[in-house]
N, C-alpha and C positions, 0 to 999 in steps of 0.2 A: 290248104290243112293240116296240120301239123303229124297228123298219122300217118300221112304220103308220106313227108319230111323222114319219117321213124325209117316205115318199109324201102324207101330209098335206100336209106343206111344199111341196113341190113341185106338190103340184096346186094348192097357193092360187096357184103362180106360172106356172099350166099348162103343167108339165114332167113332171109324173107319168109320161108313159107315156116316158120318158126313162131312169129309172130299171130298172137292170137287176138280174134274179134268177137267180143259176145252182142247177143241182144239182149241183154241187161247190162245198166249203168255197174261198171266198177271202178267209178271215182271216191270211192273211201274204202277202206282199210273192211271195213266188214262187209260191204255191196264186192269187191274184189275178194274176199274169200270165197263166198255162198258161190258165183259167177265162175272160178278154177277149183273149188272143189275141196279145199286145201284150208290149211291153220290159219290168222288173221296174224298170226307173226310172221310165216313165210312170205307175206307182202312186201318189195320193199319200195317203202314210200319215199317219194322223195318232194323234200320239204324246201322251198325258196328263201332266202337271205336277202338281204343288204348291208354288204361290206364296205366299210374306207369307197361310199356311190359306187357300187358297182354289186353286182347277184351273182350269189354264190349258190351250190345245190347239197342238198346235205342229203345222204340214199341213206336208211335205217330200217334196221325190221320194224311189222306191224305193231307189234306192242311195247317198242320205247318212242320215250319221249325226251323232248329238251332237257338236260337239265341244266340251266340257264349260269351256276357258277361255271361249269367245266366249260359253254361256250365261251363265256366271255374270258374263261381262260386261256381258251386256244385262241380265240379270236383278236382279243383286246376291244371288248365289241360287246353289248349288251343284244342279247337273240330280237330282231326285228326283222319277224316274214313282210315277204312280198305283198299286198295288195293282188286282190285278182287283176287289174289292168296294167301293174308292173310285171308280174310274173309273165304273162303274155309278151309284153311290151320290151320284157329287156333280158328272157329266157328264151322265147320263143316256144312256148307249150301254154295250155291254158290251166289254169286249177281245175283238177279231176284226171288230168291226162300229162301233167307234170313228171319228165322222167329225165333221166341223164345222159338222152342219145339225139342225135342230131340238133346242138343247141348253139343258140349263138353262139357269136364268137367273146372272151372276154368273160364267160358263164369257170367261174371255178368250181366243180366237184370235188365233192369228198362223202368217204365210206365210212358209215361209222360200225365200230368192232362190234353192234349188236348184229351183225349179219354176218357175223364168223362162225357163229354155230351151227349154222348149215350150211345144206351140201349143194343145196340148189334154191334159188329167190325168184320170186315173181314182181318185178318193174312193169310197172304201165310204157305204153307207145308211142303216147302225144294227143291220148281221144280217152274219156272219159268211159269209154266202153272195151280197153283194150292191156294185152300183159302180154308178155312175153316171158319163158322161163328159163331163166342163165342159170349155170353154177355157178361159184362167189368165185374163179378165175375168170371165167367169161366177162363177169357184171364187170372185174380188174376193168379188161381187154375195152371191150367196148364202150367203157360208160369215162372211157381217157381222164382217169380220177388223179384228182392230185396228190392227195394223202387219205389215209388212213387213220381219222380222228375216236378220238374216248369222248362225246358229248350227250350223250343220252341215260339215262336212267328207265328205271322199272321190269327191265326185262331180265335181269338176273338175280331175281331174289325170288 
């Protein structure tokens, strides 16, 4: 199970006790915000895309949406989200629990600027009913991100 991979990953960093599991679904931004009793914008959603025949992940704020022109300028291709089957196979986590931790090799991870306005955010932990609260510095450290990007809209108006 994906959540077990993520728990093992955080256990190796002495942080497994910070992984939260809920009795209710946290598979969408809205459901996660309800489960965590926080604003939807603080949910760090992880979106999966195909770029040059390999998977990438972009972690964005819950209220941000992919801006197609910005995405194309950054990655040189049109935004093409992975199907649920592709996400599970290529990334290692099922849709609803996709996160930037304990992913398959050769998956590049990007953090969107929409996250920088928060002290802490809540990414999923590999299942549709889990999350962890991390500072932005912790998200950088534990996600093993490639770089910060600016590929979203709708969060800064």
